[in-house]
C-alpha positions as CSV (number, residue, x, y, z in Angstrom):
1,M,147.8,83.7,109.5
2,P,145.8,86.9,109.4
3,D,147.1,90.2,110.8
4,V,146.1,90.7,114.4
5,L,143.4,93.4,114.7
6,D,143.4,95.7,117.7
7,A,140.2,96.0,119.7
8,S,142.0,97.7,122.7
9,P,141.0,99.1,125.0
10,Y,138.0,96.7,124.8
11,D,138.3,93.2,126.0
12,A,134.8,91.8,125.2
13,L,131.7,92.3,123.1
14,L,128.3,91.8,124.5
15,L,125.4,90.9,122.2
16,L,122.4,92.4,123.9
17,S,118.9,91.3,122.7
18,F,115.3,91.2,123.7
19,G,115.0,87.5,124.5
20,G,112.0,85.1,123.9
21,P,110.4,82.0,125.3
22,E,111.8,78.6,124.4
23,G,108.8,76.5,125.2
24,P,105.0,76.7,126.1
25,D,105.7,77.0,129.9
26,D,108.0,80.0,129.2
27,V,105.4,82.2,127.4
28,V,103.5,83.8,130.3
29,P,106.6,84.2,132.5
30,F,108.4,85.8,129.6
31,L,105.5,88.2,128.9
32,E,105.4,89.0,132.7
33,N,109.0,90.1,132.3
34,V,108.2,92.2,129.3
35,T,105.2,93.9,130.9
36,R,106.5,94.2,134.4
37,G,105.1,97.2,136.3
38,R,102.1,97.6,134.0
39,G,99.7,95.4,136.1
40,I,98.5,93.3,133.2
41,P,96.5,90.2,134.5
42,K,97.9,86.7,133.8
43,E,94.8,85.8,131.8
44,R,95.3,88.7,129.5
45,L,98.9,87.7,129.0
46,K,97.8,84.2,128.0
47,E,95.6,85.9,125.3
48,V,98.5,88.1,124.2
49,G,100.8,85.0,124.0
50,Q,98.6,83.1,121.5
51,H,100.9,83.9,118.6
52,Y,103.7,82.3,120.5
53,F,101.6,79.2,121.2
54,L,101.0,78.9,117.4
55,F,104.7,78.3,117.1
56,G,104.9,75.7,120.0
57,G,105.6,78.4,122.6
58,V,109.0,79.1,121.0
59,S,110.3,82.4,119.8
60,P,112.9,82.1,117.1
61,I,114.9,85.0,118.4
62,N,117.2,83.0,120.7
63,D,118.2,80.5,118.0
64,Q,118.8,83.4,115.7
65,N,121.0,85.1,118.3
66,R,123.0,81.8,118.7
67,A,123.5,81.8,114.9
68,L,124.7,85.5,115.0
69,L,127.0,84.6,117.9
70,D,128.5,81.9,115.8
71,A,128.9,84.2,112.8
72,L,130.6,86.9,114.9
73,R,133.0,84.5,116.5
74,K,133.8,82.9,113.1
75,D,134.4,86.3,111.5
76,F,136.5,87.6,114.3
77,A,138.7,84.4,114.4
78,E,139.1,84.4,110.6
79,H,140.3,88.1,110.6
80,G,142.5,87.9,113.7
81,L,140.3,89.9,116.0
82,D,140.9,88.5,119.5
83,L,137.7,89.6,121.2
84,P,135.4,87.2,123.1
85,V,131.7,87.5,122.4
86,Y,129.1,87.1,125.1
87,W,125.3,87.2,125.0
88,G,122.6,88.6,127.3
89,N,118.9,89.3,127.1
90,R,116.6,91.9,128.6
91,N,113.6,89.5,129.1
92,W,114.7,85.9,129.1
93,A,117.7,83.6,129.7
94,P,120.6,84.3,129.4
95,Y,119.6,87.3,131.4
96,L,121.7,90.5,131.0
97,T,122.7,90.7,134.7
98,D,123.8,87.1,134.8
99,T,125.9,87.6,131.7
100,L,127.6,90.8,133.0
101,R,128.3,89.0,136.3
102,E,130.0,86.2,134.2
103,M,132.0,88.7,132.2
104,V,133.2,90.4,135.4
105,G,134.2,87.0,136.8
106,D,136.2,86.4,133.6
107,G,138.1,89.6,134.1
108,R,136.4,91.7,131.5
109,R,136.6,95.4,132.3
110,R,136.0,97.3,129.0
111,I,132.9,96.0,127.3
112,L,131.4,97.0,124.0
113,V,127.7,96.3,123.5
114,L,125.9,95.4,120.2
115,A,122.2,95.8,120.6
116,T,119.9,93.9,118.1
117,S,118.2,97.1,117.1
118,A,119.6,99.2,114.4
119,Y,117.7,102.5,114.8
120,A,117.2,105.3,117.4
121,S,114.2,105.1,119.6
122,Y,113.4,104.7,123.3
123,S,112.6,100.9,123.0
124,G,115.4,100.3,120.5
125,C,118.2,102.1,122.3
126,R,117.6,104.0,125.6
127,Q,115.7,101.1,127.2
128,Y,118.6,98.8,126.5
129,R,120.8,101.4,128.2
130,E,118.5,101.5,131.2
131,N,118.7,97.7,131.4
132,L,122.5,98.0,131.4
133,A,122.3,100.5,134.2
134,D,120.0,98.2,136.2
135,A,122.4,95.3,135.7
136,L,125.4,97.4,136.8
137,A,123.5,98.6,139.9
138,A,122.8,94.9,140.7
139,L,126.5,94.1,140.4
140,E,127.4,97.1,142.5
141,S,125.1,96.0,145.2
142,E,127.0,92.7,145.2
143,G,130.3,94.4,145.7
144,L,131.7,93.5,142.3
145,E,134.1,95.7,140.4
146,L,132.1,97.4,137.6
147,P,133.2,97.3,134.0
148,K,133.1,100.3,131.8
149,I,130.5,99.8,129.1
150,D,130.1,101.5,125.7
151,K,127.4,100.8,123.1
152,L,128.2,100.5,119.4
153,R,126.6,103.2,117.3
154,H,123.3,102.7,115.3
155,Y,124.2,100.7,112.2
156,F,121.0,101.2,110.1
157,N,123.0,102.7,107.2
158,H,126.1,100.5,107.4
159,P,126.6,98.7,104.1
160,G,126.8,95.3,105.9
161,F,123.3,95.9,107.1
162,V,121.8,97.4,104.0
163,E,123.3,95.2,101.2
164,P,121.8,91.9,102.5
165,M,118.4,93.5,102.5
166,V,118.8,94.7,99.0
167,D,119.6,91.1,97.9
168,G,116.5,89.9,99.8
169,V,114.2,92.3,98.0
170,V,115.6,91.4,94.6
171,R,115.1,87.7,95.3
172,S,111.6,88.3,96.5
173,L,110.7,90.2,93.3
174,A,112.1,87.4,91.2
175,E,109.9,84.9,93.1
176,L,106.7,86.8,92.0
177,P,104.9,85.7,88.9
178,E,106.4,87.3,85.9
179,E,103.2,89.0,84.9
180,V,103.0,91.0,88.1
181,R,106.7,91.4,88.9
182,D,107.5,94.8,87.3
183,G,104.4,96.4,88.7
184,A,105.0,95.3,92.3
185,H,105.2,97.8,95.1
186,I,107.6,97.5,98.0
187,A,106.3,97.9,101.6
188,F,109.2,98.6,103.9
189,C,108.1,97.4,107.3
190,T,109.1,98.3,110.8
191,H,107.8,98.2,114.3
192,S,105.1,100.8,115.0
193,I,105.8,102.9,118.1
194,P,103.7,105.7,119.8
195,T,104.0,108.9,117.7
196,S,105.2,110.7,120.9
197,A,108.1,108.2,121.1
198,A,108.9,108.6,117.5
199,D,108.8,112.4,117.7
200,S,111.3,112.4,120.6
201,S,113.7,109.8,119.1
202,G,117.3,110.6,118.5
203,P,119.2,113.7,119.8
204,V,117.2,116.7,120.8
205,E,118.0,118.6,117.6
206,E,116.3,115.8,115.6
207,H,113.1,115.8,117.7
208,G,110.0,116.7,115.7
209,D,107.6,115.0,113.4
210,G,108.7,111.3,113.4
211,G,112.1,112.1,114.9
212,A,115.2,110.2,114.1
213,Y,113.2,106.9,114.0
214,V,111.2,107.7,111.0
215,R,114.0,109.7,109.3
216,Q,116.4,106.8,109.6
217,H,114.0,104.2,108.2
218,L,113.1,106.4,105.3
219,D,116.8,106.8,104.4
220,V,117.3,103.0,104.5
221,A,114.2,102.5,102.4
222,R,115.5,105.0,99.8
223,L,118.9,103.3,99.7
224,I,117.3,99.8,99.1
225,A,114.8,101.1,96.6
226,D,117.6,102.9,94.6
227,A,119.8,99.8,94.7
228,V,116.9,97.6,93.6
229,R,116.2,99.9,90.6
230,E,119.9,99.7,89.6
231,R,119.9,95.9,89.9
232,T,116.6,95.2,88.1
233,G,116.1,98.2,85.8
234,V,112.6,98.8,87.3
235,D,111.6,101.7,89.5
236,H,109.3,100.0,92.1
237,P,107.0,102.4,94.1
238,W,107.5,102.1,97.8
239,Q,106.2,103.2,101.2
240,L,107.3,102.9,104.8
241,V,104.6,101.0,106.8
242,Y,104.3,99.7,110.3
243,Q,103.3,96.6,112.2
244,S,103.1,95.0,115.6
245,R,101.2,97.8,117.3
246,S,100.3,97.2,120.9
247,G,99.0,99.3,123.7
248,A,95.8,101.3,124.3
249,P,93.8,102.1,121.1
250,H,93.4,105.8,122.1
251,I,97.2,106.5,122.0
252,P,98.4,107.5,118.5
253,W,100.9,105.1,116.9
254,L,102.8,105.3,113.7
255,E,100.7,104.3,110.6
256,P,99.7,102.9,108.2
257,D,99.5,99.4,109.4
258,I,100.8,96.8,106.9
259,C,97.4,95.0,106.6
260,D,95.7,98.4,106.0
261,H,98.4,99.2,103.4
262,L,97.8,95.9,101.6
263,E,94.1,96.7,101.4
264,E,94.8,100.1,100.0
265,R,97.3,98.8,97.4
266,Q,94.9,96.1,96.2
267,A,92.1,98.7,95.9
268,A,94.4,100.9,93.9
269,G,95.1,98.1,91.4
270,V,98.6,97.3,92.5
271,P,99.4,93.8,91.2
272,A,101.8,92.6,93.9
273,V,103.7,93.7,97.0
274,V,107.0,92.7,98.5
275,M,107.1,93.2,102.3
276,A,110.6,94.1,103.3
277,P,111.1,94.1,107.1
278,I,113.9,96.7,107.3
279,G,113.2,97.4,111.0
280,F,114.3,94.0,112.2
281,V,117.7,92.3,112.5
282,S,116.3,88.8,112.3
283,D,113.2,86.8,111.5
284,H,111.8,86.8,115.0
285,M,108.2,86.6,116.1
286,E,107.1,90.0,114.8
287,V,108.2,88.9,111.4
288,L,106.9,85.3,111.5
289,Y,103.5,86.2,113.0
290,D,102.7,89.8,111.9
291,L,104.1,89.4,108.4
292,D,104.3,85.8,107.5
293,T,101.0,84.9,109.2
294,E,98.7,87.9,109.6
295,A,99.7,90.1,106.7
296,T,100.1,87.1,104.3
297,A,96.6,85.9,105.3
298,K,95.3,89.4,104.6
299,A,96.9,89.3,101.1
300,E,95.5,85.9,100.3
301,E,92.0,87.2,101.3
302,L,92.5,90.1,98.9
303,G,93.9,87.9,96.1
304,L,97.1,90.0,96.2
305,P,100.4,88.2,95.5
306,V,102.9,89.0,98.2
307,R,106.4,88.0,99.1
308,R,108.3,88.7,102.3
309,S,112.0,89.4,101.9
310,A,114.7,88.2,104.3
311,T,116.1,90.1,107.3
312,V,119.9,90.4,107.8
313,G,120.1,87.6,110.4
314,A,123.6,86.0,110.6
315,D,124.6,87.1,107.1
316,P,128.5,87.2,106.9
317,R,128.3,90.8,105.7
318,F,126.5,91.8,108.9
319,A,129.1,90.0,111.0
320,A,131.8,91.9,109.0
321,A,130.0,95.1,109.7
322,V,130.0,94.4,113.4
323,R,133.8,93.8,113.2
324,D,134.1,97.2,111.4
325,L,132.0,98.9,114.1
326,V,134.2,97.4,116.8
327,L,137.4,98.5,115.2
328,E,136.3,102.0,114.4
329,R,135.1,102.5,118.0
330,A,138.3,101.0,119.5
331,G,140.4,103.3,117.3
332,D,138.3,106.3,118.3
333,E,138.8,105.4,122.0
334,R,142.6,105.2,121.4
335,G,142.5,108.7,120.0
336,Q,143.1,107.7,116.4
337,E,141.4,109.3,113.4
338,V,138.9,106.8,112.0
339,T,136.7,106.8,109.0
340,L,133.1,105.9,109.8
341,C,131.3,103.8,107.2
342,A,127.8,104.9,106.3
343,L,125.5,105.0,103.3
344,G,122.7,107.5,102.5
345,T,122.2,111.1,103.4
346,L,122.3,111.0,107.2
347,G,125.9,110.0,107.8
348,A,127.2,107.9,110.7
349,S,125.3,108.0,113.9
350,H,126.8,109.3,117.2
351,N,129.1,107.0,119.3
352,L,127.8,108.4,122.6
353,C,124.1,109.0,123.1
354,P,123.8,112.7,124.2
355,V,121.7,114.0,127.0
356,G,118.0,114.1,126.0
357,C,118.4,111.4,123.3
358,C,115.3,109.2,123.1
359,P,114.1,110.3,126.6
360,A,112.2,107.9,128.9
361,R,108.6,108.4,129.9
362,A,109.9,108.6,133.5
363,P,113.5,109.5,134.2
364,R,115.7,106.4,134.9
365,P,119.4,106.0,134.9
366,A,120.9,104.8,131.6
367,A,124.4,103.5,131.0
368,A,126.7,104.0,128.0
369,G,125.6,107.6,127.3
370,A,126.6,111.1,128.1
371,D,124.2,111.0,131.1
372,S,125.4,107.7,132.4
373,P,126.0,107.5,136.2
374,Y,128.6,104.8,135.4
375,A,131.4,106.8,133.7
């Protein structure tokens, strides 16, 4: 039998994700949840939801979260970590508030949260913390005993997140025709966000041009590019590019867009491109539609060979990384000296989001941070 690993004081892990529709009838209600408060007409939401309808109205994200749940539970059991794993979403069933209510009913009082976003940004971190605060407020209004909630640190540079992506890029390069392989460029892709949100991402001292969001992605891109060079013996040029832009066209967002980038690379005589979606944990809709559908169609139009490398998904190394993050945070909470595992130049991220980290457009309570109203 494996040694028993100590997760105390924590008694549960919550996988917190975005959620997605699981059938055609779910698409508009799901988008209404995502855009609540913005006053977007239902007819416009039907237009926005067309990429979901191309896939039968089903987002792959929920099945991918089920696979990750299975991988986490399997890893924890095999390594003697007695920690139940729950799952809640921001925008679709299972809803976060319902899951927290279930956890409280099961007697869970110290909960760790794993968000399916590896980087610092408002939408990738603080908004999840605001959702946690909303859920706790709902439980408080019901007279339930509130659990103490902590969020696992950003894991963008943990080896268990980086190494599967290195493998994916190497495999994608090998799939290219031999005559274009060595000259291929790598486009490291992530979700575009407003430049104002990027500039204010991370702790206050990291605010500035691109903020922590761009800095963290660049560090991961360098790590992967260096590892690919060591594995293949070829130094492939690379660039960080963006995708999935939304919102008003007059508001500046991070650029270049992946499709524009492919046009530029083809015009410059680049023979092939590998698109590496480092900003995403799994192959959800932004990957399947924006890269596998739109960007791939653009590449075909240009006559430019492209391949899209895999995301981390439910890779056992990622599950092991989560176990490592749980144990390091538990040890820290118990007052033990712990070694934080991180690659690259930036070091391990903070355990507790400080005041002013990834600020909201309008002030809202956020749990699991230094400014949390739920200590």
